[in-house]
C-alpha positions in Angstrom: 123.1 180.6 106.7 120.5 178.9 104.3 123.5 177.4 102.4 124.8 176.1 105.6 121.2 174.3 106.4 121.1 172.8 102.7 124.4 171.4 103.6 123.6 170.4 107.0 120.3 168.5 105.1 122.6 166.7 102.5 124.7 165.3 104.9 122.3 164.1 107.2 120.5 162.1 104.6 123.8 161.1 103.3 124.7 159.4 106.7 121.1 157.9 106.8 121.3 156.4 103.7 125.1 155.0 104.3 123.5 153.7 108.0 120.8 152.1 106.2 122.8 150.7 103.7 125.5 149.6 106.6 122.7 147.8 108.7 121.7 145.9 105.5 125.1 145.1 104.7 125.6 143.5 108.4 122.5 141.6 108.2 123.3 140.2 105.3 126.9 139.2 106.0 125.7 138.1 109.2 123.4 135.7 107.4 126.0 134.6 105.0 128.3 133.9 107.7 125.8 132.2 109.8 124.9 129.9 106.6 129.1 129.5 105.8 129.1 128.5 109.7 126.3 125.5 109.5 128.1 124.3 106.3 131.2 123.6 108.4 129.8 122.5 111.1 127.7 120.0 108.9 130.8 119.0 106.8 132.4 118.2 110.5 129.7 116.4 112.0 128.8 114.7 108.6 132.1 112.7 109.3 131.3 111.2 112.3 127.8 110.2 111.1 129.2 108.0 107.7 132.3 106.9 110.3 129.0 105.4 112.7 127.0 104.2 109.9 130.4 101.9 108.8 130.4 100.6 112.0 127.0 99.9 112.6 126.9 98.5 109.5 129.7 95.9 110.4 128.1 94.9 113.8 125.2 94.1 111.8 127.0 91.8 109.4 128.2 90.3 112.7 124.9 89.2 114.0 123.5 88.6 110.7 126.2 86.0 109.7 125.9 84.6 113.3 122.1 84.2 113.1 121.7 83.7 109.5 119.8 87.4 109.2 118.2 89.7 111.3 114.9 89.9 112.9 114.8 92.4 115.8 117.0 94.5 117.7 115.6 92.2 120.6 118.9 89.8 119.0 121.0 92.4 120.9 122.5 94.5 117.9 120.3 97.8 119.3 123.5 99.9 120.1 125.3 98.4 117.7 127.9 101.4 118.9 128.3 100.1 122.4 128.8 96.8 121.4 131.7 97.8 118.8 133.1 99.8 121.8 133.3 102.9 118.9 133.2 106.2 120.3 132.9 109.2 117.8 136.4 110.3 116.9 136.0 113.7 117.6 136.0 115.1 120.9 132.8 116.6 122.2 130.3 114.6 119.8 128.2 112.2 120.8 126.7 110.2 118.5 122.7 108.3 118.7 121.7 105.0 116.6 118.2 104.3 116.0 116.5 101.9 114.0 113.2 101.2 111.9 112.2 98.4 110.5 111.3 99.7 107.1 110.2 95.9 106.1 107.8 95.7 109.2 105.3 97.7 106.5 103.7 96.2 103.6 105.2 96.6 100.3 102.6 98.7 98.4 103.8 97.1 95.2 102.6 93.6 96.2 99.6 94.3 97.9 96.0 93.1 96.2 92.8 94.9 96.5 91.1 92.8 99.1 94.2 93.6 101.1 94.1 96.9 100.7 90.6 97.3 101.6 90.8 95.4 104.5 93.5 98.1 105.7 91.5 101.2 104.9 88.7 99.8 106.6 91.0 99.0 109.5 91.4 102.8 109.6 87.6 103.2 110.6 86.6 104.2 107.3 83.2 103.3 105.7 83.3 100.6 103.2 82.3 102.6 100.6 85.0 105.1 101.3 87.7 102.6 101.5 86.5 100.7 98.3 86.7 104.3 96.7 90.3 105.2 98.4 91.2 101.5 97.3 90.0 101.9 93.7 92.0 105.4 92.8 95.1 103.7 94.1 95.4 100.9 92.2 93.7 102.7 89.0 97.0 104.8 89.4 99.3 102.3 89.6 97.9 99.1 87.7 97.1 99.3 83.6 94.4 96.4 84.5 92.9 96.9 86.9 89.3 97.5 87.4 87.7 100.1 89.5 84.2 98.3 91.9 83.0 102.1 92.8 82.6 104.0 89.6 85.2 104.8 86.7 88.7 105.6 87.0 89.2 109.4 87.6 89.7 111.3 84.2 92.5 113.4 85.1 92.7 114.7 81.6 89.9 117.3 82.7 91.9 118.8 85.3 93.5 122.4 84.9 96.7 120.4 83.8 95.7 117.9 82.2 97.9 114.4 82.9 97.9 110.8 82.9 98.3 108.3 85.7 101.8 106.8 85.6 100.5 103.3 85.9 103.4 102.1 88.1 104.4 101.8 91.7 104.2 105.1 93.8 107.9 106.5 93.8 107.1 109.1 96.5 104.5 109.3 99.5 103.7 112.8 98.3 102.4 111.4 94.9 99.3 110.8 96.8 98.7 114.8 96.2 98.3 114.3 92.6 95.7 111.2 93.0 92.3 111.9 92.6 90.1 111.7 96.3 93.0 110.5 97.7 94.2 113.8 98.1 91.5 114.6 100.0 91.8 111.7 102.2 95.5 112.5 103.2 95.8 115.9 103.1 94.2 118.8 104.9 92.5 121.9 103.3 95.8 123.7 103.2 97.1 121.0 101.6 99.5 119.8 104.6 99.6 115.8 105.2 97.2 114.9 108.0 97.1 112.2 110.6 95.9 109.4 107.3 98.8 110.6 105.6 101.3 109.2 108.3 99.2 106.5 108.9 99.8 105.6 105.3 103.3 106.1 105.5 103.7 103.8 108.6 101.5 101.0 107.2 102.7 100.8 103.4 106.5 101.1 101.8 107.5 101.8 98.7 110.5 99.1 98.7 109.9 95.7 97.1 110.4 92.3 99.0 107.9 89.7 99.6 106.6 90.2 103.1 106.6 92.5 106.2 108.3 91.3 108.7 106.3 90.5 111.9 108.8 91.2 114.6 108.5 95.1 113.1 105.0 95.5 112.0 102.8 97.3 114.2 98.9 96.9 115.0 97.0 98.2 111.7 99.1 95.8 109.8 98.4 92.7 111.9 94.6 93.4 112.1 94.2 94.7 108.6 96.9 92.5 106.9 96.8 89.5 109.5 93.4 89.4 110.4 94.6 89.2 114.2 92.0 89.7 117.2 92.9 92.2 120.2 93.7 89.2 122.0 96.4 87.8 119.5 97.9 91.4 119.2 98.5 91.1 123.2 100.1 87.7 122.6 102.3 89.5 120.1 103.3 92.2 122.4 103.6 90.0 125.2 105.8 87.5 123.2 108.6 89.9 121.7 108.6 91.8 125.2 109.0 88.3 127.2 106.4 88.8 129.6 102.5 87.1 130.8 103.0 83.5 129.0 105.9 84.0 127.3 108.2 84.8 129.9 111.7 83.7 128.3 114.8 82.3 129.9 116.9 85.0 127.4 119.1 87.3 130.1 117.9 90.4 128.1 114.2 89.1 128.8 112.9 89.7 125.3 112.6 87.4 122.3 111.9 87.4 118.2 109.5 85.2 115.8 112.0 82.9 114.2 109.9 80.9 112.1 106.1 80.9 110.7 105.6 77.5 112.8 106.8 79.7 116.1 104.3 82.6 114.8 101.0 79.6 115.0 102.3 78.5 118.2 102.0 81.6 119.7 98.9 83.7 118.0 96.8 80.4 117.6 95.4 78.7 114.1 93.0 82.0 113.0 94.3 85.0 111.3 97.0 85.2 108.3 100.1 83.8 109.3 101.5 82.9 106.1 101.2 86.9 105.3 104.5 87.5 107.3 108.1 86.8 107.3 110.5 86.7 110.1 113.9 88.5 109.1 113.9 92.1 108.3 114.4 92.6 104.2 114.9 96.4 104.6 116.5 98.6 107.5 116.2 102.1 108.2 119.2 103.2 110.4 119.1 106.8 111.9 122.3 108.3 113.1 122.2 111.8 115.0 125.6 113.2 115.9 125.5 115.9 118.6 128.3 118.8 119.1 126.6 121.4 121.8 123.4 122.6 120.2 124.5 121.5 116.5 123.4 118.3 115.4 123.8 116.6 112.4 120.9 113.4 111.1 121.5 110.7 108.7 119.4 108.1 107.7 120.0 104.8 105.6 118.2 102.5 104.8 119.4 99.2 103.5 118.8 95.6 102.7 120.9 92.3 102.6 122.9 92.4 99.2 121.2 88.5 99.1 117.7 88.2 98.9 116.6 91.7 100.3 114.2 94.3 99.5 115.0 96.5 96.1 113.9 99.8 95.3 110.8 99.9 93.0 112.0 101.5 89.5 109.3 100.9 87.3 108.5 103.2 84.0 104.9 105.1 83.6 103.1 103.8 81.1 101.4 105.9 78.2 97.9 104.5 78.4 96.4 105.2 75.1 99.8 103.8 73.3 100.1 101.0 75.8 104.0 101.9 76.0 106.6 102.8 78.6 107.6 106.8 78.5 111.1 105.7 79.3 113.1 104.5 76.4 115.7 103.1 79.3 113.0 100.3 79.7 114.4 100.5 83.8 112.2 98.2 86.0 112.2 95.6 88.4 109.8 93.1 88.2 107.7 91.8 91.5 106.9 88.3 91.9 103.2 87.8 92.3 101.5 86.0 94.9 98.1 85.0 95.3 95.4 87.3 95.5 98.2 90.5 94.6 98.0 92.2 91.6 100.7 91.9 88.7 103.2 95.0 88.6 102.9 96.3 85.4 106.9 96.5 84.6 109.6 96.1 81.7 112.6 94.0 82.8 114.7 94.3 79.5 117.3 96.5 81.3 118.8 95.7 84.8 117.6 98.5 87.1 120.0 100.4 89.0 118.9 98.5 92.4 120.0 95.2 90.4 123.4 96.9 89.1 123.8 98.1 92.7 123.6 94.4 94.2 126.0 93.5 91.6 128.4 96.1 92.5 127.9 95.3 96.0 128.7 91.6 95.6 131.5 91.9 93.5 133.3 94.3 96.6 131.6 91.8 99.0 129.8 94.2 100.9 126.9 92.5 102.6 124.4 95.5 102.3 122.6 97.4 99.6 121.8 101.3 100.2 118.0 101.8 99.0 117.7 105.1 100.3 120.1 108.2 101.7 119.0 111.0 103.3 120.7 113.8 105.8 119.1 116.5 107.8 115.9 118.1 106.6 115.7 115.6 103.9 114.4 113.3 106.6 110.7 112.5 107.3 109.8 113.2 110.8 106.2 112.6 111.9 105.2 115.7 113.8 104.2 115.5 117.5 100.8 114.5 118.9 98.9 117.5 119.6 99.1 118.5 123.7 96.1 117.0 125.8 93.5 119.9 126.0 93.3 120.7 130.2 89.9 120.1 131.6 87.9 123.0 131.8 
């Protein structure tokens, strides 16, 4: 009897281990199958996303050719797939296209100390805090910048010593490495806060001459343009074709087409010369739906001739005053009055210049500056829900 009991115990233990192993195997297999299914779905949706991108670019080129450049979706290209009469070639797929005017932002590589300070003061920062933030950012990006408040941060005293690269930011989360800026743009848990997203909305990491007033925001109109609340209302009314700016345009909207038109609408005060009226960089966001599944594609494009370029300045060794990148890859930005000269080296054509030359040879009208898919696309968190009254 004892031997039979021992055998039953062994069998039971074996069954328990077998069941446990089988459950673990099934869970892993389920996860693997889910990942494989997601990959297959993405591959299928990706085809329609890139097809929609090509159709969108073709429509944009039609408008750019007819109107000598792109200015605003108000021109009629806001629904490019409908304009082209294009629908998803795959049954059951729906495709949406949205636009963000990247060139409505201030090109970070070109902004000077006074304008950056004005932007931060417009964020309701104290003058001292705004000046300190301006100092640490420009000290990080430019070799010859002299801070107005205290000395430049000493990054060699960090737990892991490093030097500032003395070139413009290459991604927004580089702010995490900049002394004081990390305290302004991240919360105590190291997550991006509202000011981080405000910085992202106000400053572009691409290189172009001026922000497009047709796609800019109120932060920039006040901080950079030095416009008043009533003047900003005029901009809103003008673009919407309302109030004193009703338009005969059948779409009921309009857009700025010249600097003189900006002065006519906004009056002599402010700084109209800091704005352009054409798009230099446009973000195209395409979403393909298949039931509950979706695939997102975001591409930043610029006109192949005269549009924005990527900023690929090389880091500089402060001690040796030399670049640490022997390729010499760079992209010099023209300097306007009151702006900081970018520290760059132009001995070798940049990747952006090479791509633009190739696009020109192929007669492709746009240069793709950046392209991202799904989780790589930056998406601002939704605003917090309102607190119900007590």
